[in-house]
C-alpha positions, 0 to 999 in steps of 0.5 A: 186457168193462166189463159183466163188470168191473161185474158182478165188481165188484157181486159183490166189494162185495156179498160184501164186504158180507155178510162184514161183515154176517155178523161184526158179527151173530156179534159181536152173537150172542156179546156176547147168549150171553155176556149169557144165560149170565151171567143163567143164573148169576145166576139159578142162584145166586139160585135155589139156597138156602143151607142153613145151621145154621139150617135143620136141621129142614128138611134132614136132613144126618144121615140123608144122612150115613146113606145115603151110609155105607150105600151106601159099606158095601154097594158095599164089601161087593159089591166084596169078594166081586167082585159087580160088578153089585151092586157098581156098583148101590150107587156109582151110589147112592153117586154120586147122593147126593153129586152131590145134597149138593153141588148142596144148597149146605149150610153147617153150623156154618158149614162148607161142607159141600157144598163139602167133598162135591164133594172125595170125587167124585173118589173116588166116581168111581174106584169106579165105574171099577173096578166097571166094570172088575171090578178086584179089586186097586184096588176095595178100595185105592180103597174104603180110600181113601173112607173115609179121605176120609169121616173126614178131612172128618168131621175138618175139620168138627170131628166127629173122633168120627164114624169110618167103618170097613169092615164087620167083618161081612156085612149081615145080610138081604142076599146079597152073594156071587154 
């Protein structure tokens, strides 16, 4: 009987010691993870250059804005004709371009262009949802909202003379109707 009590006591002590050891390692491991996460965030900030108006020759912002307009208009035309596969293709191109530009940390004439562009991503995501759902009622509303957001952004960066509007006719050289 005494041997059983001793064995139980040893097992209890071992279990208790293992519990303390596990908790300690968990705390230490969590601290190491937090430290690594902070280091990664710092490294990401350091390694991501800020592109400013002084770097205009290096980063062709106007060309990328032209791409955004091009993809948006083509997505709009495809949606107009309910060519959902084509609309989805161009909305995807639009998403990729916006994502790329938001990661570039672009500052143009003191305006944080990348941060402003991140504000249109929810509208682009909604446009993507509309294409996937083949929603002929919501798609044109979302598309108009996208154009409004683009124009509001142009106003906020002191370029109100850049006004994006829905194309008045089809693009020459591409079929949008199914």
